[in-house]
C-alpha positions as CSV (number, residue, x, y, z in Angstrom):
1,A,-8.0,-11.4,-2.8
2,L,-6.2,-14.6,-3.8
3,Q,-2.9,-12.7,-4.1
4,E,-3.5,-11.2,-0.6
5,L,-4.4,-14.6,1.0
6,I,-1.3,-16.3,-0.5
7,N,1.0,-13.5,0.6
8,E,-0.5,-13.3,4.1
9,A,0.1,-17.1,4.4
10,A,3.6,-16.7,3.2
11,R,4.3,-14.1,5.8
12,K,2.9,-16.2,8.6
13,L,5.1,-19.1,7.4
14,K,8.1,-16.6,7.6
15,I,8.9,-16.8,3.9
16,R,11.3,-13.9,3.1
17,Q,9.7,-11.0,1.4
18,Y,11.5,-9.0,-1.3
19,E,11.0,-5.4,-2.2
20,L,12.3,-4.0,-5.5
21,P,14.6,-1.0,-5.4
22,F,12.5,2.1,-5.6
23,A,14.0,3.3,-8.9
24,L,13.0,0.0,-10.6
25,H,9.7,-0.1,-8.8
26,E,8.9,3.4,-10.0
27,R,9.7,2.4,-13.7
28,L,7.5,-0.7,-13.5
29,W,4.5,1.4,-12.6
30,A,4.4,2.4,-16.3
31,V,3.7,-1.2,-17.5
32,K,0.1,-1.2,-16.4
33,Y,-0.5,2.1,-18.2
34,I,1.1,0.8,-21.4
35,I,-1.1,-2.3,-21.2
36,L,-4.2,-0.1,-20.6
37,L,-3.4,2.0,-23.7
38,G,-2.7,-1.1,-25.7
39,L,-6.1,-2.6,-24.8
40,F,-7.8,0.7,-25.5
41,G,-6.2,0.9,-28.9
42,L,-7.2,-2.7,-29.7
43,S,-10.8,-2.0,-28.6
44,L,-11.0,0.8,-31.1
45,E,-10.0,-1.6,-33.9
46,S,-11.9,-4.7,-32.7
47,L,-13.7,-5.5,-29.4
48,S,-13.4,-9.2,-29.8
49,T,-9.6,-8.8,-30.2
50,A,-9.4,-6.5,-27.2
51,E,-11.4,-9.0,-25.2
52,R,-9.0,-11.8,-26.1
53,Y,-6.0,-9.6,-25.0
54,A,-7.8,-8.6,-21.8
55,E,-6.8,-12.1,-20.6
56,V,-3.8,-10.2,-19.1
57,E,-6.2,-10.2,-16.2
58,P,-5.9,-13.7,-14.7
59,F,-9.2,-13.5,-12.7
60,K,-11.1,-15.5,-15.3
61,T,-8.5,-18.3,-15.3
62,A,-8.0,-18.5,-11.5
63,I,-11.5,-17.8,-10.2
64,M,-14.2,-18.2,-12.8
65,L,-12.7,-21.3,-14.6
66,K,-10.8,-22.6,-11.5
67,F,-7.6,-23.2,-13.5
68,S,-9.4,-25.4,-16.1
69,R,-7.9,-23.8,-19.2
70,E,-5.2,-24.2,-21.7
71,W,-1.7,-24.5,-20.1
72,G,-0.5,-21.0,-21.1
73,F,-3.3,-19.3,-19.2
74,V,-2.8,-21.5,-16.2
75,F,1.0,-21.0,-16.3
76,Y,0.6,-17.2,-16.4
77,A,-1.9,-17.2,-13.4
78,V,0.2,-19.6,-11.4
79,L,3.4,-17.7,-12.1
80,L,1.8,-14.5,-10.8
81,L,0.7,-16.3,-7.7
82,V,4.1,-17.8,-7.1
83,I,5.8,-14.4,-7.5
84,N,3.3,-13.0,-5.0
85,I,4.5,-15.4,-2.4
86,F,7.7,-13.3,-2.2
87,T,6.5,-9.9,-3.2
88,R,3.1,-8.4,-2.3
89,K,0.5,-7.5,-4.9
90,V,2.8,-7.8,-8.0
91,Y,-0.1,-8.0,-10.4
92,C,-2.0,-5.0,-8.8
93,R,1.2,-2.9,-8.6
94,Y,2.7,-3.5,-12.1
95,I,0.3,-5.2,-14.5
96,C,-3.4,-4.4,-13.7
97,P,-4.9,-2.3,-16.5
98,L,-8.1,-1.8,-14.4
99,G,-6.0,-0.2,-11.6
100,A,-4.4,2.1,-14.2
101,A,-7.8,3.1,-15.5
102,L,-9.0,3.8,-12.0
103,A,-5.9,5.9,-11.2
104,I,-6.5,8.3,-14.0
105,P,-9.5,10.1,-12.4
106,S,-7.6,10.2,-9.1
107,K,-5.8,13.2,-10.4
108,A,-9.0,15.2,-10.0
109,R,-9.7,14.4,-6.3
110,L,-11.6,16.9,-4.3
111,F,-10.0,16.2,-0.9
112,D,-6.5,15.3,0.2
113,W,-7.3,12.7,2.8
114,L,-3.8,11.5,3.4
115,K,-1.9,13.8,5.7
116,R,1.9,14.4,5.7
117,R,4.2,16.5,7.9
118,K,7.2,18.5,6.8
119,E,9.4,15.9,8.5
120,C,8.0,13.1,6.3
121,G,10.7,12.0,3.9
122,Q,13.4,14.1,5.5
123,P,14.5,12.9,8.0
124,C,11.7,10.5,8.7
125,Q,11.2,7.4,6.4
126,L,9.0,5.3,8.7
127,C,5.8,5.5,6.6
128,A,7.8,5.0,3.4
129,N,9.4,1.9,4.8
130,E,6.1,0.5,6.1
131,C,4.2,1.1,2.9
132,E,3.9,-2.4,1.5
133,I,3.2,-1.3,-2.0
134,Q,5.8,1.5,-2.0
135,A,3.4,4.3,-2.9
136,I,5.3,6.7,-0.7
137,H,8.4,8.3,-2.4
138,P,11.6,8.5,-0.4
139,D,11.1,12.3,-0.4
140,G,7.9,11.7,1.7
141,H,5.1,12.5,-0.7
142,I,2.4,9.9,-1.6
143,N,1.8,8.9,-5.2
144,H,-2.0,8.8,-5.1
145,N,-2.2,7.0,-8.4
146,E,-0.4,4.0,-6.8
147,C,-1.8,4.2,-3.3
148,H,-4.3,1.4,-2.4
149,Y,-5.6,3.5,0.5
150,C,-4.8,0.9,3.2
151,L,-4.4,3.8,5.6
152,D,-1.4,2.2,7.4
153,C,0.6,5.5,6.9
154,Q,-2.3,7.4,8.5
155,M,-2.3,5.1,11.5
156,T,1.4,5.8,12.0
157,Y,0.9,9.6,11.3
158,H,-1.5,9.9,14.2
159,N,0.3,7.6,16.7
160,D,2.3,9.6,19.2
161,H,4.1,6.4,20.3
162,K,5.3,5.5,16.7
163,C,5.5,8.6,14.5
164,P,9.0,10.1,15.3
165,P,7.9,13.8,15.2
166,L,5.0,13.1,17.5
167,V,7.2,10.9,19.8
168,A,9.7,13.8,20.1
169,K,6.9,16.3,20.7
170,R,5.3,14.0,23.4
171,K,8.6,13.5,25.2
172,K,9.3,17.2,25.2
173,Q,5.9,18.0,26.7
174,Q,6.5,15.4,29.4
175,R,9.9,16.9,30.3
176,N,8.4,20.4,30.4
177,K,5.4,19.4,32.4
178,P,5.6,20.7,36.0
179,V,5.6,18.1,38.7
180,P,2.6,18.6,40.9
181,Q,3.4,19.4,44.5
182,R,2.0,17.0,47.1
183,I,-0.1,18.7,49.7
184,P,-0.1,16.9,53.0
185,V,-3.5,15.5,53.9
186,V,-4.6,16.0,57.4
187,Q,-7.0,13.3,58.6
188,M,-9.5,14.2,61.2
189,D,-10.8,11.9,63.8
190,P,-14.4,11.2,62.9
191,Q,-15.4,11.0,66.7
192,N,-14.1,14.4,67.4
């Protein structure tokens, strides 16, 4: 929430936002899974050691202890928040081991709630460009492990004034719609 509030304030102040190139972004996804595996391996050896290394999560420093900690912890939390001014949800996208752990069961989802068209990705890139966490690949498919389910892409998908395939379909229907013929109305004199 703190990341989101800071980034939203930065956007309102018109601070330029940066997106990583998709190839680099896609490779950085692996970092959180590596951190998760490292923490899991440490927990098998010693829970107290794993708990100490779980400080990769800055929540305790920023929220619970209100930045009243040793300088290394504070520096790490502040650094993530400063980066977040320029790039949205850096911690969630690339570092969060909890997000990685929650993504694993998403492989076994029962329903495919997020709809796509054959035009998504080729030629249309609108949803991919609008996705602020870059969970939509340039080829149009959604990486459900990385998707935060904000549903912005679904709002565009169903909007016939924004989604290019729907806009084209709507315009074609309007061109082909017959123009209704006006029938002259004869008014009768009520006193007659």
